[in-house]
Structure formats: structure tokens, C-alpha cells
C-alpha positions as CSV (number, residue, x, y, z in Angstrom):
1,M,-26.7,-30.6,19.0
2,I,-25.9,-27.1,17.8
3,K,-27.0,-23.8,19.4
4,N,-25.7,-20.4,18.0
5,K,-23.1,-22.4,15.9
6,K,-21.7,-23.8,19.2
7,I,-21.9,-27.5,19.9
8,I,-23.5,-28.7,23.1
9,I,-21.3,-30.9,25.2
10,G,-22.1,-32.6,28.5
11,R,-20.2,-32.5,31.8
12,T,-18.0,-35.5,30.7
13,D,-17.1,-37.1,27.5
14,K,-14.4,-39.3,25.7
15,A,-12.0,-37.7,23.3
16,D,-9.1,-38.8,21.0
17,F,-5.7,-37.1,21.1
18,P,-4.1,-38.2,17.8
19,K,-0.7,-36.5,18.3
20,L,-0.4,-38.3,21.6
21,N,-1.6,-41.7,20.3
22,L,-4.5,-41.7,22.7
23,E,-8.1,-42.7,22.0
24,E,-11.3,-42.6,23.9
25,I,-9.8,-40.8,26.9
26,D,-12.2,-39.8,29.6
27,V,-12.5,-36.0,29.9
28,K,-14.2,-33.7,32.4
29,I,-15.5,-30.4,31.2
30,D,-14.7,-27.7,33.8
31,T,-15.9,-24.2,33.2
32,G,-14.3,-23.2,36.4
33,A,-10.8,-23.9,35.0
34,Y,-9.2,-21.6,32.5
35,T,-6.6,-24.0,31.1
36,S,-6.9,-27.6,30.0
37,S,-4.8,-30.3,31.6
38,I,-3.8,-33.9,30.9
39,H,-2.4,-36.5,33.2
40,C,1.2,-37.6,32.5
41,Q,4.2,-38.8,34.4
42,D,8.0,-38.7,34.1
43,I,8.0,-35.1,32.8
44,V,11.6,-34.2,32.0
45,E,13.1,-31.2,30.2
46,K,16.5,-32.1,28.7
47,D,18.5,-30.1,26.1
48,G,15.5,-28.0,25.1
49,V,13.2,-31.0,24.6
50,L,10.4,-31.9,26.9
51,H,9.7,-35.6,27.5
52,A,6.6,-37.1,29.1
53,I,4.7,-40.4,29.4
54,F,1.0,-40.0,29.1
55,L,-1.5,-41.6,31.5
56,D,-0.3,-44.5,33.7
57,E,-0.7,-48.2,34.1
58,S,-4.1,-47.8,35.7
59,H,-5.6,-46.5,32.4
60,P,-6.6,-49.0,29.8
61,Q,-5.3,-46.7,27.0
62,F,-1.8,-46.4,28.6
63,H,0.8,-47.1,25.9
64,G,4.0,-46.3,27.8
65,Q,5.4,-44.2,24.9
66,N,7.8,-41.4,25.7
67,I,6.3,-38.4,23.7
68,Q,8.7,-35.5,23.0
69,F,7.9,-31.9,22.4
70,N,10.3,-29.3,20.9
71,D,7.7,-26.6,21.2
72,Y,6.5,-26.0,24.8
73,E,6.4,-23.3,27.4
74,V,6.2,-22.9,31.1
75,T,3.0,-21.4,32.4
76,T,1.6,-20.5,35.9
77,V,-1.7,-22.2,36.8
78,R,-3.8,-21.4,39.8
79,S,-5.4,-24.5,41.3
80,S,-8.9,-24.7,42.7
81,N,-7.5,-24.2,46.2
82,G,-5.8,-21.0,45.1
83,A,-2.2,-22.2,45.0
84,K,-0.1,-21.2,42.1
85,E,2.0,-23.8,40.3
86,E,4.3,-23.7,37.3
87,R,3.5,-26.3,34.6
88,F,4.7,-27.2,31.1
89,E,2.2,-26.4,28.4
90,V,2.2,-28.1,25.0
91,K,0.2,-27.8,21.8
92,S,-1.7,-30.8,20.6
93,N,-5.0,-31.8,19.1
94,I,-8.2,-33.3,20.2
95,R,-11.0,-35.0,18.4
96,L,-14.6,-34.3,19.6
97,F,-17.8,-34.6,17.5
98,G,-15.7,-36.0,14.6
99,K,-13.8,-32.8,14.3
100,L,-10.1,-32.1,15.0
101,Y,-9.3,-29.0,17.2
102,K,-6.1,-27.5,18.3
103,I,-5.6,-27.5,22.1
104,S,-3.1,-26.3,24.6
105,L,-2.6,-28.7,27.5
106,T,-0.8,-28.3,30.7
107,L,1.0,-31.4,31.8
108,N,0.2,-32.5,35.3
109,D,0.1,-35.6,37.6
110,R,-3.7,-36.2,37.8
111,S,-3.3,-39.7,39.2
112,E,-5.4,-38.8,42.2
113,M,-8.2,-37.4,40.0
114,R,-11.0,-39.4,38.5
115,F,-10.5,-38.0,35.0
116,P,-7.1,-37.9,33.3
117,V,-8.1,-34.9,31.2
118,L,-9.7,-31.6,32.2
119,L,-11.0,-29.3,29.5
120,G,-11.1,-25.6,30.6
121,R,-12.6,-22.4,29.3
122,K,-9.7,-21.5,27.0
123,F,-10.5,-24.5,24.9
124,L,-14.3,-24.4,25.3
125,S,-14.8,-20.7,24.4
126,K,-16.3,-20.0,21.0
127,K,-16.7,-23.7,20.2
128,L,-18.8,-25.5,22.9
129,I,-21.7,-24.9,25.3
130,V,-21.8,-27.1,28.4
131,D,-25.1,-28.8,29.5
132,P,-24.3,-30.4,32.9
133,E,-27.3,-32.8,32.6
134,L,-25.6,-34.5,29.6
135,Q,-22.7,-37.0,29.4
136,D,-20.6,-38.5,26.6
137,I,-22.4,-36.8,23.7
138,S,-19.5,-36.8,21.3
139,Y,-18.5,-40.3,22.2
140,L,-22.1,-41.7,21.8
141,Q,-22.4,-39.8,18.5
142,S,-19.2,-41.4,17.2
143,Q,-20.4,-44.9,18.1
144,H,-23.5,-44.4,16.0
145,E,-21.4,-43.3,13.0
146,D,-19.6,-46.7,12.8
């Protein structure tokens, strides 16, 4: 669905993150959040290289690979309860609606959250419009293309 050259996305979907070797990951669309965030564990910065393991054993897509980033930065994120927190931010890519987009992701332990990935306004702007009545539009579209 396209409106004003922007694609309509629902409140949730599934996306691929090719650089992270992750496919069909549940994502929550959150227009209240500025940054996008992905669940990972064992985040360690050593000798100018950032190491992290994405998702955890509770996710079917968990692969246990230690992914390394040479290009990353530390950013301050304000959580929904107003608390400020410093997080590592990395550049990656995301596949939605059959198209590959660049995305900045903050790394965070989201193990207590239902969705391992949260897509915020910084990513959504100029690309997507959110219809909260819809779900999994990109994922369902990709299933019909096979």
C-alpha cells in the first residue's frame, strides 16, 4: 500500500536484518520512540571493537553468533519512563516490503519486552506511514511473492 510515496506499515511486522544474519524477526512500530532498538546480550567493547550476541535462546531465530562492529557510537536514549541511558548505536540494514534500508540501531537488553526490535521515528520518517489497525503487512506480502 502506498500513500504519498510512503508505504503503509502496521503496528507490528516481521523484518530481516541481513548484516546480522537474522530473518523474520518480530518488530514493533513505535512512533513514540525516536531511535530504533534491537535486543542483544553480552555487549562488550574491547580494543575499539564492539561485540554483541543478538537475541537469546528464547527466540527461534537465535544463532549465537558474536557479531563485531568497528563503526559504532555511544548515544543517550530517554526511555518511556523519562530515564536517560547511554547505549551503543550501530549501523545495519533492514529488509521490509522487499526493499533493503539502512538503519541505526541502539543495542539493548529487551528480554523483558514482547518484541526484540522496536522501530522508531528516526527510521520511519520519510519512508513509512503507520496504520495501527494493521499487522504484518510486509511479512504477508513477502509470503505471497514466494
